[in-house]
C-alpha positions as CSV (number, residue, x, y, z in Angstrom):
1,M,143.7,70.0,109.8
2,L,142.4,71.3,112.8
3,A,142.5,75.0,111.8
4,V,140.9,73.9,108.4
5,L,137.9,72.1,109.9
6,L,137.6,75.0,112.0
7,A,137.5,77.7,109.3
8,L,134.6,75.2,107.1
9,G,132.8,75.7,110.2
10,A,133.5,79.2,111.4
11,A,131.2,81.9,112.4
12,S,131.8,85.8,112.8
13,A,130.6,87.4,115.8
14,A,132.0,90.9,114.7
15,S,131.2,92.9,111.7
16,L,131.5,91.8,108.1
17,D,135.2,93.2,108.1
18,L,137.1,91.4,110.8
19,M,140.1,93.8,112.3
20,D,141.2,90.6,114.1
21,V,143.0,88.2,110.7
22,G,145.8,87.1,112.7
23,G,145.0,87.9,116.3
24,V,147.9,89.1,118.3
25,W,150.2,88.5,115.8
26,G,148.6,90.1,112.9
27,T,149.5,93.9,112.3
28,P,150.1,95.6,109.1
29,G,153.9,95.5,110.3
30,A,153.9,92.1,111.2
31,T,156.9,90.3,109.7
32,N,155.3,86.5,110.3
33,P,152.8,84.6,108.3
34,T,150.2,87.0,109.1
35,A,151.7,88.9,106.4
36,V,150.2,87.4,103.7
37,W,147.1,89.1,104.5
38,W,148.0,92.6,105.8
39,N,151.6,93.0,104.3
40,P,153.3,90.3,102.1
41,A,156.2,92.5,102.3
42,G,157.0,91.8,105.8
43,L,157.3,87.9,104.8
44,A,160.9,89.1,104.2
45,L,161.8,90.2,107.1
46,T,161.5,87.1,108.9
47,K,164.7,84.9,109.9
48,G,163.7,81.8,109.4
49,P,160.9,79.5,108.9
50,Q,157.7,79.9,110.7
51,I,154.2,78.3,111.6
52,L,151.4,79.6,113.0
53,A,147.8,78.9,113.9
54,E,145.3,80.2,116.1
55,G,141.6,79.5,116.7
56,A,139.2,82.3,118.0
57,P,136.3,81.2,119.6
58,S,134.2,84.5,119.4
59,L,130.6,85.3,121.1
60,G,128.7,88.2,120.0
61,V,125.4,90.3,120.3
62,L,123.3,92.9,118.2
63,N,120.5,94.2,120.1
64,F,117.7,95.9,117.8
65,Q,115.0,98.3,119.5
66,R,112.8,99.3,116.2
67,T,110.8,102.4,116.2
68,N,107.1,101.7,115.4
69,P,107.2,102.6,111.2
70,S,105.5,105.8,110.6
71,Y,102.4,104.8,108.8
72,A,99.9,107.2,107.9
73,P,96.2,106.6,109.7
74,I,94.1,104.3,109.0
75,D,90.0,105.4,107.5
76,P,88.0,103.2,109.6
77,E,85.4,102.7,107.1
78,L,88.4,101.0,104.9
79,A,89.9,98.9,108.1
80,Y,89.6,95.5,107.6
81,D,90.9,92.5,110.1
82,V,94.7,91.8,109.2
83,D,95.9,89.5,112.3
84,G,93.0,87.1,112.0
85,D,91.2,88.1,115.8
86,G,87.8,88.4,114.1
87,E,88.1,92.7,114.4
88,D,88.8,95.2,112.0
89,D,92.7,97.2,112.6
90,L,92.4,100.8,112.8
91,E,96.2,100.7,113.9
92,T,99.2,98.9,113.6
93,D,102.1,98.8,115.6
94,W,105.6,97.0,113.9
95,S,107.9,98.0,116.8
96,G,109.5,95.8,118.8
97,S,113.2,93.9,120.1
98,E,114.9,91.4,119.4
99,S,119.0,90.0,119.8
100,L,121.3,88.6,117.1
101,R,123.5,86.0,118.2
102,F,126.4,84.6,117.0
103,F,129.4,82.2,118.1
104,G,131.9,80.6,116.2
105,V,135.5,80.0,116.0
106,V,137.7,82.2,113.7
107,P,140.8,80.8,112.5
108,F,144.3,81.4,111.3
109,L,146.5,78.6,109.7
110,G,149.9,79.6,107.8
111,A,153.5,79.5,107.3
112,S,156.8,81.5,105.9
113,T,159.9,80.6,105.3
114,T,163.1,82.5,103.4
115,I,164.7,80.5,101.1
116,P,168.0,79.1,101.6
117,G,171.1,80.5,99.5
118,V,168.8,83.2,98.1
119,K,169.7,86.0,100.3
120,G,166.5,88.1,101.0
121,L,163.6,86.1,99.4
122,A,160.9,84.6,101.5
123,F,157.4,82.9,100.7
124,G,154.5,82.3,102.8
125,A,150.6,80.6,102.6
126,G,148.2,81.2,104.7
127,L,144.5,80.1,105.3
128,Y,142.1,82.8,107.0
129,V,138.7,84.4,107.6
130,P,138.6,88.1,106.7
131,Y,135.2,89.0,106.1
132,A,132.3,87.1,108.0
133,R,128.7,88.5,109.7
134,T,126.4,85.6,110.6
135,G,124.0,85.7,113.1
136,S,120.5,83.9,114.1
137,S,117.6,85.8,115.7
138,D,116.4,85.0,119.4
139,E,112.3,86.0,117.7
140,K,110.5,84.0,115.3
141,F,108.7,87.2,114.1
142,G,111.2,89.9,115.5
143,P,110.9,93.4,114.2
144,G,113.5,92.9,111.5
145,R,112.4,89.7,110.0
146,Y,112.3,91.9,106.8
147,S,116.1,92.2,107.0
148,V,117.4,89.3,108.3
149,R,115.7,85.9,110.8
150,S,119.1,84.0,110.1
151,G,122.3,83.9,108.1
152,G,125.3,85.4,107.0
153,I,127.9,86.0,104.6
154,Q,131.6,84.1,105.0
155,V,134.8,84.6,103.6
156,I,137.4,81.6,103.9
157,N,140.8,82.9,102.0
158,I,143.8,81.0,101.0
159,S,146.4,83.1,99.9
160,L,150.7,82.6,98.4
161,G,152.8,85.1,98.6
162,G,155.9,86.1,98.3
163,A,158.6,88.9,99.1
164,Y,162.3,90.1,98.4
165,H,164.1,92.3,100.4
166,I,166.4,94.3,98.5
167,A,169.9,95.2,100.4
168,D,168.6,95.3,104.1
169,V,166.5,98.3,103.5
170,L,163.8,98.1,101.1
171,A,161.2,94.5,101.0
172,L,158.7,94.4,98.0
173,G,156.1,92.0,98.1
174,A,152.7,90.1,96.6
175,A,150.0,88.0,96.9
176,V,147.1,86.5,95.4
177,D,144.2,84.8,97.3
178,V,141.5,82.6,96.5
179,M,138.2,83.5,97.9
180,E,135.5,81.0,98.7
181,S,132.9,83.1,99.5
182,T,129.4,82.3,100.7
183,W,126.3,83.8,101.3
184,G,122.6,82.8,102.9
185,V,120.1,84.0,104.9
186,D,116.6,83.3,105.7
187,V,114.4,86.6,105.6
188,D,110.8,87.6,105.1
189,T,109.5,90.0,102.3
190,E,106.3,91.3,101.8
191,Y,104.0,90.7,98.7
192,Y,101.2,93.2,100.0
193,T,102.4,96.0,97.9
194,A,102.5,93.9,94.9
195,L,99.3,92.3,95.7
196,G,97.0,95.6,94.9
197,P,98.4,96.4,91.4
198,E,97.8,92.8,90.6
199,I,94.3,92.9,91.3
200,A,93.9,96.0,89.7
201,A,95.2,94.5,86.3
202,D,93.0,91.8,86.8
203,P,89.6,92.1,84.8
204,N,88.0,89.5,87.0
205,L,88.8,91.1,90.0
206,G,89.9,95.1,89.9
207,D,88.5,97.9,87.6
208,G,91.9,99.1,86.7
209,E,92.9,100.8,90.1
210,V,94.2,100.0,93.1
211,P,91.5,98.8,95.2
212,E,91.0,102.1,98.1
213,Q,90.9,99.7,101.4
214,F,94.3,98.5,100.7
215,H,96.7,100.4,102.9
216,D,100.4,100.7,103.9
217,A,100.1,100.1,107.3
218,Y,99.0,96.9,106.8
219,T,101.8,96.1,104.5
220,E,104.3,94.1,107.2
221,A,101.2,92.0,108.3
222,R,102.1,88.3,108.5
223,G,99.5,87.1,106.0
224,Y,101.2,89.2,103.3
225,T,104.7,87.9,103.8
226,T,107.0,85.7,101.7
227,N,109.5,83.7,103.7
228,L,112.8,83.8,101.7
229,Q,115.2,81.0,102.9
230,F,118.6,81.2,100.6
231,D,120.9,77.8,100.8
232,P,124.1,78.9,101.2
233,L,125.0,80.2,97.9
234,K,128.7,80.4,96.7
235,T,131.5,81.3,94.6
236,R,135.0,81.7,94.0
237,A,137.0,84.2,93.2
238,I,140.8,85.6,92.5
239,T,142.1,88.8,94.0
240,F,145.6,90.3,95.2
241,G,147.9,92.0,97.6
242,A,151.0,93.9,97.3
243,G,153.2,96.0,99.3
244,L,156.5,97.4,100.9
245,Y,158.2,97.8,103.9
246,L,160.7,100.1,104.4
247,T,163.5,99.8,107.4
248,P,165.6,102.8,107.1
249,V,167.6,102.6,110.3
250,E,168.1,99.8,112.6
251,G,164.5,99.0,115.2
252,V,162.7,100.9,112.5
253,G,159.9,99.6,110.2
254,I,157.6,101.4,107.9
255,S,154.7,98.9,106.2
256,A,152.3,100.1,103.4
257,A,150.4,97.7,101.7
258,Y,147.4,97.4,99.1
259,R,144.8,94.8,98.9
260,H,142.3,94.5,96.2
261,G,138.6,94.0,96.5
262,A,137.0,91.4,93.9
263,R,133.3,91.5,92.8
264,V,131.6,88.5,93.9
265,T,128.3,86.2,92.0
266,H,127.1,83.7,94.1
267,S,124.6,81.4,93.1
268,G,122.5,78.2,94.3
269,G,119.1,77.4,95.5
270,M,116.3,79.1,97.7
271,R,112.9,78.7,98.6
272,Y,109.7,80.7,98.7
273,V,106.8,80.0,101.4
274,F,103.8,82.3,101.0
275,A,101.5,82.8,104.2
276,C,97.8,83.6,103.0
277,P,96.2,87.1,103.3
278,E,93.3,88.0,105.5
279,D,91.2,90.1,103.4
280,A,88.6,88.9,101.6
281,L,89.5,90.6,98.0
282,S,93.1,89.5,98.4
283,K,92.7,85.8,99.4
284,I,90.7,85.6,96.3
285,A,93.7,86.8,94.1
286,A,96.3,84.5,96.0
287,G,94.1,81.8,94.8
288,V,93.7,82.7,91.7
289,T,97.1,83.2,91.2
290,G,98.3,80.0,93.2
291,I,100.0,81.6,96.0
292,C,97.1,80.1,98.9
293,N,94.9,77.4,98.3
294,G,93.8,76.7,101.4
295,E,97.2,77.0,102.5
296,G,100.7,79.2,101.5
297,A,102.8,77.8,98.6
298,D,106.4,76.5,99.3
299,V,108.0,76.5,96.2
300,R,111.7,75.9,95.2
301,G,113.8,78.1,92.8
302,K,117.4,79.4,92.3
303,A,119.3,82.7,92.9
304,T,122.0,84.6,92.7
305,V,123.6,87.6,94.9
306,A,126.0,89.8,93.2
307,Y,128.5,92.8,95.2
308,R,131.9,94.2,95.5
309,Y,134.3,93.6,98.8
310,P,136.3,96.5,99.5
311,S,140.0,97.7,98.3
312,R,142.2,98.4,101.2
313,V,145.3,100.4,102.1
314,N,147.3,99.6,105.2
315,L,149.8,101.0,106.9
316,G,152.2,100.7,109.8
317,V,155.2,101.9,111.7
318,V,156.8,99.3,114.0
319,L,159.7,100.9,116.7
320,E,161.8,98.3,118.1
321,T,164.5,100.9,119.5
322,V,164.0,100.2,123.5
323,P,165.1,96.6,124.2
324,K,162.4,94.1,124.7
325,L,159.8,96.4,123.7
326,R,158.0,96.4,120.2
327,L,155.7,99.3,119.5
328,E,153.8,99.5,116.2
329,L,151.2,102.3,115.2
330,M,148.8,101.1,112.6
331,G,146.2,102.3,110.8
332,G,144.3,102.1,107.1
333,L,141.6,103.3,104.5
334,V,138.7,100.3,103.8
335,F,137.1,101.4,100.7
336,W,133.7,100.4,101.6
337,S,132.4,102.9,98.8
338,Q,132.6,100.2,96.7
339,F,130.2,97.8,98.3
340,T,127.2,99.9,97.1
341,E,124.3,97.3,97.2
342,Y,123.3,94.0,96.4
343,S,122.5,92.8,93.0
344,I,119.5,89.7,94.0
345,T,118.0,87.6,91.6
346,T,115.9,85.2,92.1
347,K,113.9,82.8,89.7
348,V,110.7,80.0,89.9
349,T,112.3,77.2,87.4
350,D,108.8,75.0,88.0
351,A,105.8,77.2,87.0
352,S,103.9,73.9,88.1
353,Q,104.7,74.1,91.9
354,F,102.1,77.0,91.9
355,D,98.5,75.6,92.4
356,A,96.9,78.5,90.0
357,S,93.3,78.6,88.1
358,S,95.1,77.8,84.8
359,D,98.8,76.7,83.4
360,T,99.1,79.9,82.1
361,R,98.3,82.0,85.6
362,A,100.6,79.6,87.3
363,E,103.2,80.9,84.7
364,E,102.4,84.2,85.5
365,T,102.8,84.1,89.0
366,A,106.2,82.0,88.4
367,E,107.2,85.4,86.4
368,L,105.8,87.7,88.8
369,V,107.7,85.9,91.7
370,S,111.4,85.6,90.1
371,Q,112.7,89.1,90.4
372,K,115.6,90.8,90.1
373,R,116.2,93.5,92.6
374,T,118.8,95.5,93.8
375,W,118.9,96.7,98.3
376,A,121.3,99.4,98.9
377,R,124.4,99.3,101.2
378,D,125.8,103.2,100.1
379,N,128.5,102.4,102.4
380,R,130.9,105.4,102.7
381,N,134.7,104.8,103.1
382,A,136.1,104.2,106.5
383,P,139.5,104.6,108.4
384,W,141.2,102.9,111.2
385,G,143.7,103.3,113.6
386,G,144.9,101.8,116.6
387,V,148.1,100.8,118.8
388,D,149.8,97.3,119.5
389,A,152.3,97.0,121.8
390,K,154.5,93.6,123.3
391,V,157.1,93.7,126.0
392,E,158.8,91.0,127.2
393,V,158.8,91.0,131.2
394,A,160.7,87.9,131.3
395,P,163.2,85.4,129.5
396,K,159.9,83.4,128.6
397,W,157.1,85.5,129.2
398,T,155.9,88.6,126.7
399,L,152.6,90.6,127.8
400,A,150.5,92.0,124.9
401,G,148.2,94.8,124.1
402,R,145.9,96.7,121.6
403,V,143.7,99.2,120.9
404,V,142.1,99.5,117.7
405,V,139.2,101.8,116.6
406,D,137.4,101.2,113.7
407,T,134.7,103.7,112.2
408,P,131.8,102.9,110.8
409,A,131.1,102.8,106.8
410,V,127.2,102.6,107.1
411,P,125.2,105.8,106.6
412,S,122.6,106.4,109.2
413,E,119.9,106.0,106.2
414,V,120.6,102.1,105.0
415,M,121.3,100.7,108.6
416,S,119.4,97.4,109.2
417,S,119.7,94.6,111.1
418,N,121.4,93.0,107.8
419,N,123.7,96.2,107.3
420,V,125.0,97.2,110.7
421,D,127.7,99.1,111.4
422,M,129.1,101.5,114.4
423,L,132.3,102.7,116.1
424,D,134.1,99.7,117.1
425,L,136.3,100.2,120.0
426,A,138.5,96.8,120.3
427,M,140.6,96.3,122.9
428,T,143.1,93.4,123.3
429,A,145.4,92.0,126.4
430,G,147.0,89.2,126.8
431,A,150.3,87.0,127.0
432,I,152.9,84.9,125.1
433,A,154.9,82.1,126.9
434,T,158.1,81.2,125.1
435,P,158.5,77.5,126.9
436,T,161.3,76.7,124.0
437,P,163.4,79.1,121.7
438,L,161.4,77.3,119.2
439,L,157.8,77.6,120.2
440,D,155.5,80.6,121.3
441,V,152.0,80.1,123.0
442,A,149.7,82.7,123.0
443,L,146.2,83.7,125.1
444,T,144.4,86.6,124.2
445,Y,141.0,88.5,124.9
446,T,139.4,91.3,123.0
447,R,136.5,93.3,123.6
448,H,134.9,94.5,120.7
449,Q,132.8,97.5,122.0
450,W,130.2,98.7,119.5
451,I,129.2,102.5,120.3
452,G,125.5,102.5,119.9
453,R,123.6,104.1,116.7
454,T,120.2,105.5,117.0
455,I,118.4,105.8,113.4
456,T,115.6,108.3,112.7
457,D,116.3,109.0,109.1
458,S,115.8,105.7,107.2
459,R,115.1,105.9,103.8
460,F,113.6,102.3,103.7
461,S,110.5,102.3,103.0
462,V,107.2,100.6,101.3
463,A,104.0,101.9,99.5
464,T,101.0,100.6,97.9
465,F,100.3,103.0,95.4
466,Q,103.0,104.0,92.7
467,E,103.4,107.6,93.1
468,E,104.5,107.1,96.8
469,R,107.3,104.5,96.2
470,T,110.8,105.0,96.3
471,A,113.8,103.6,94.1
472,D,113.5,99.8,94.2
473,R,117.1,99.7,95.8
474,Y,115.4,101.2,98.8
475,F,111.7,99.8,98.7
476,Y,112.2,97.7,101.8
477,P,110.6,98.4,105.4
478,E,111.6,101.2,107.2
479,S,114.5,100.4,109.8
480,N,114.7,103.2,112.3
481,G,115.5,102.3,116.1
482,D,118.2,101.7,118.4
483,Y,121.3,99.4,117.5
484,T,123.8,98.3,120.3
485,G,126.3,95.5,120.8
486,G,129.7,94.0,120.8
487,V,132.1,90.9,121.0
488,H,133.6,88.2,123.2
489,R,136.9,87.1,121.2
490,L,139.4,84.8,122.8
491,G,142.5,83.7,120.8
492,V,144.5,80.9,121.6
493,S,147.6,80.8,119.2
494,V,150.7,78.3,118.6
495,R,153.8,79.5,116.7
496,G,156.8,77.8,115.8
497,R,160.0,79.1,114.7
498,F,162.8,77.4,113.1
499,G,166.3,78.5,112.4
500,G,166.6,81.6,114.6
501,A,163.4,83.0,113.4
502,A,162.7,86.6,115.0
503,K,160.3,87.3,118.1
504,P,157.2,89.4,117.6
């Protein structure tokens, strides 16, 4: 029950893909309950029933130092006051620094058992968090607020798996997963680039052309911001995994598994909070449309967000040929290229929430604000590899260590504070105590050190004039700058081994 409660409030302090499922017990060659995720065929190699629970308090930070976007110089004759200080703004600086911090408890709860009287047959079940990314900025108006202020992605998996060991040489296994996926975010979006065309199209305000005083450099001014607050959008999906485990000779195991990535569509409520523009012409347009009459409109709506999680291949070679030593060479390939973009739909369900000049105008505004957009992720497939070692140093004590290198999947052109991935060097050290033959208690510490990246070729950009605009999926403020960070993970776990179940 404790692990279930931890899962319901779990937050990740790592990148979206958690390489720590099951903590010190979880590897592609595992023969304990963590095999329901890593390779269900490993369930068949256990010697008896096992129960495993882990809670992993995790603390992480992402630091973002943004470079000032390269907007064109402002013509003094066309400049106006966008920050409300009474003076025309001839230049803008949208650079700055912020930190997104994360804290939470990442859980694993699992059980596995062989079937009495049926040699080679085993089953397992698990509840765990394989994907998560959450965080909140320490700045109210941070430089990355057009990517994320706070929020995150989280998946809780419930898995059921089975395996069969054939002639003590080859085990085959499969698992079915129910994914409870959640997506929620508090993020700013600019509406400045939509104001110009709307003014041009209004016969009472424009002449068919975007007013020449509109300038890209003013795009990120606070007065032209809509704050989007997505409720935690939720969905449920079913996926699967399968694998084989070969034991050609005593003390050697070869594990290979595939896990399928499901496509998910989250849905739920959301809130739009509009700021009020500073320049006179935009103020008139904002009043007519109803997004600002003295103060910005605050309206509710509905949203859906769809994307696909990656499929993956896990590989492991287990060596137990030296007494009291278990060594595993492990790695895999994560097919992040399946996660190409977010497909985001927002809709104002009640146009009367806009205090517009007429009901017709309110309907037009609701239609304009309701959008179907994409947001590029453009991920590439990413390999990972590592070494896991456990050595029994005394009858009741085992030391554990691990080194894992996880390569980044996000290309530099689409890096942003809500789409961050860096080379991750994860180092784990810990101890496993066995006070009785039926019980293992483990305490481990993992440091995920992210190797910082400096981005200079961001493909994201916004522009007021149509002929200068990039594709919709890249139509977001530029995200060049320096990204650094890391994670501290403390793993506390208990494993019960019954009926002669083997040590790790």
